[in-house]
N, C-alpha and C positions, 0 to 999 in steps of 0.2 A: 507887664506886657504893653506894647504900644498898639493901639487900635486905630485904624484909619477911619475917618469920618465919612469918606466916600470910597468908591472903588479905586484902589491904588494904581498909579501908573508904574508899569514894571519895565525895566531895562534888563535884557539878558545879553551879557557879553559872550563872545565865542559862540554866537547863535548859528553860525554855519558849521560848527563842529558836531562831533558825535552825540555828546550829551546835551549840548546847548540847543541843538535843533529839535531834539525830543522834548526839552523843557518848553520851548516856544509853542510847539504844537499842542502840548498838553494844557498849558495855560490858556491859550486861545480857545481850545475846546471847552474850557470851563467858563468862558465869557469874559476873561480878563483883557484889559488893554495892554498890549505888549509891543515894545520896540525891540527889534533884534539888531545887534551890532557885530561887525567883524572886520577883519582887515581888508577883505575883498568886497567888491560891489555885489549886490544881489537884486538885479532889476525885477525879478519875479515877485519880490515882497515889497509892497508899498510902505510898510512899516519898518523900513530898514535904514540904518545910518551906518556908513562906512567909517571906520576909525581904527587906527593903530594905537593900542593902548600904551605902547612904549613912547609915544610922542605925548609929552605933557600938555602942550597947547591943544593938540587934538582931543585929548581926554577932557580937558576943561570945556571945550566947545560941545563935546558929546553931552556932557551932563547939563550944561546951561541950556542947550536946545531941546533936550527931552525932559528935563526936570523930573526925574523918576522919584517916586516914593520908596521903591525897592530896587536895588541892583542885585541881580543874581549873577555873580561873576563866575562864569564857566570857562572863560578864556585861560589858556595855560600852555606851557611847553610840555606836552604829553609824551612820555616815552613810547616808542613804537615796538620795543622789544625789551627782554630782560636785561640785555647788555646796555640799554640806553638810560638806565635809572641813575647812573652816576655822571650823566652829562650835566653841564653847567645849567643851573636853574635860576640864575639871577634875573633873567628876563621876566619870569613869572612873578618874582617878588617886585620887580620894577613896576609892573602893571598895577599891582595893588597899591604900591606907594603913590602912583599917579592918581588912582581913583580916590584914595583917602585925602590927598592934597586938594581934590575938587569938592570936599566937604559933602559927602553923600548923606542922605537922610537915614538910610539903613543899607546894610551890606550883607548879603547872603553869599558867603565865600565857599565855593566848592573846594573842599579839602580832600583828605584821603586817609584811609585806615593805615596807610604805611607810616603815619606819624607815630604809631605805637611800637614800631619796630618789628623786625623779623624774629621768629622764635617765641612769640607770645602764645599763651594757651589759656584755656579757661574762659571766665566771663570778662569781657572787656568793657569797662565803663569809661565815661568821659573824664572822670577824675583821675585815672591812671597816669603815672608819670609817662612822658613821651620819650621815645628812644629811636629816633630816626636813624636808619642805617644806610641811607643812600642820599646822594645830592637832591634827587626828586623829593624825597620825604623831608629833608631839611629845608628845602625851599617852601614846602607846605607849612612847616612849623614857623619859619620866619615870616611868612605872610600872615599866619594867624596872629603872631605876636604883634606885627605892625598894626593890624586892625584893633586888637585889644588895647594897645597903648594909646591909640588915637581916640578912643572913647566913642567911636561910632557904634551904634547898636546894631545887632544882627547876629548871625550864626556862622560858626565854622562847621560846615556840613561835611562830616567824615564818612565817606562812602567807600565800598570796596571797588575793585576793578570791575569793569563792565563787559558784557557780552550782549549779543542780540543784533537784530537787523538794523542797518544794511551791512554791518560788519561780518565778513566771512573769514574768520581767523580767531586766534586766541585759544586758550587751553580748553575751554568748554566746547567751542564749535569744533575744533580739530579732534578732540577726543570722541565726540559724538559721531563725527563723519567717519573716523577710522573704525569704530566698533560697529557702525552700520555696515561697513564693508567686511566685517569679521577679520579685521586687522588690529594688532596690538598697537595702541596709540603711543606716540613719543611723549614720555612723561618725565617730570623732574626726578633726577637720581639722588638728590640730597633733601633733607627735610626743609620745608618751606611753609611759612605762615601765609595762608592764601585764602582769599574769598572772592566770590564773583556775584554779580547781580545783573539781571536783565535791565538794560538801559531804559526800557519802558517802564518798568517798576520803579526804578530810581527817579525818573522824571515825574511820575505820578506822585511819589512820596514827597519830593521836594516841593512840588506845587501845593501840597496841603498845608505848607508852613506859611504861605503867602498872606492870608487874611490879616495877620498881625506881625509884629516883630517884638523881640525882647527889648527891655530897656537898657541892656548892656550887651556887649559882644560875648557869646557863649558858645562852647562846642556842643555839637549834637550828633549822635551816631544815627546813621540810616543803613539798614541792611536787612537781610532776611532773619526771621526768628529761628531759634534752635541752633544746634551745632552745625558747624561748617568745617570741612577739610577737603583736601584733594582725594584722600582715601574714600570719604563719604561720597564725593562725586562719582568716582570710579565704580563704587559698589552699586549706586543707583543706576548708572548706565548699564553695567553688566546685567543686573536683574531685569531691567525693562527691555533690553534688547536680546537677552538670552545668549550672551557671548562671554564666557569666563576665561580669565588668564590670571597668572600669578603676578602680583606687583608687590615687591618686598619693601620698598621705601615706606617708612611711617612718618606721616607729616603731623604737625601740631593740629589739634582740634580746638576750636574755641567758639564762642558765641558772643555777639554784641549784646550789651545791656541796652535795650530799646525803650526802657521805662520813660525817659524824658521825652523822646520823640512821640510815643504813644499818648502821653498826657497832653502835650502841646497840640499835636495834629488830630487827636481823636481818630486815629487811623492805625490799623493793625496790618502789618505785612505778613505774607504767608511764610510757612517754613521753606528752608532751602530746598528740601526734597520735592515739595509741591511745585516750586518754580521750575526745577530742572525737568520734572515730568511734563510740565506744560511746554517747555522749550523743545523737548524730544518730539512732541506731537506737531509743533509748528515752528521749526527753527527759523524760517525765513519770513514769517508772517509780519 
């Protein structure tokens, strides 16, 4: 592991985005020095540098002017719906290529559990073969491989899909809202490997990795402990809200192997059920 002799300077790309904004807030709450960066100006944040990471010269300037010890790269072309996962993902890969060309000290790349493929079940460890089944997932794999081949130290942080404020949409939010109204929610009709995580828990977990960095680029799973599936989500919502209905589709059930994360971060995430119950109590908090 690489330990920093002083408080590390941290750059968060995509800091105006859903996850990036939460990461910035979490790190600053912990007393870290953080620069946020995004394509658009943010006059309300004095620690902000505007940059389009698809511009090589602009990326070089960003890293030269901020001189970060750690880059948490949360910028990406993010699908807005299921049908968008096969959209062209070359832009996301190009961003990583430009960052690597600027010779960062360490790179924490926000990747995705989709690199493991659809249909996986059981315990998912970082050493499993990758089987990306969409352009989005392949883009994450390509970005991970770029970073690994470059020799830059850091993590490929493989996280589930996210829910939580301020987003009002997605499977978890929509299922909860429908069941609250005593309506049957719209749910996937075919088996789907799926996981979700509250964006606040994801940002908190990612921030625990910052005090150091590995001496090589390595994958790390971050997610809730215990078994996860769409069926498990629906059962929790039904029991907590007292509204039962038949849902015949059986989805794969799996759990992340979090041993590496817990060892490095000295932090234990709650079970999926605990997180969903918390979200039921305060979905917009």
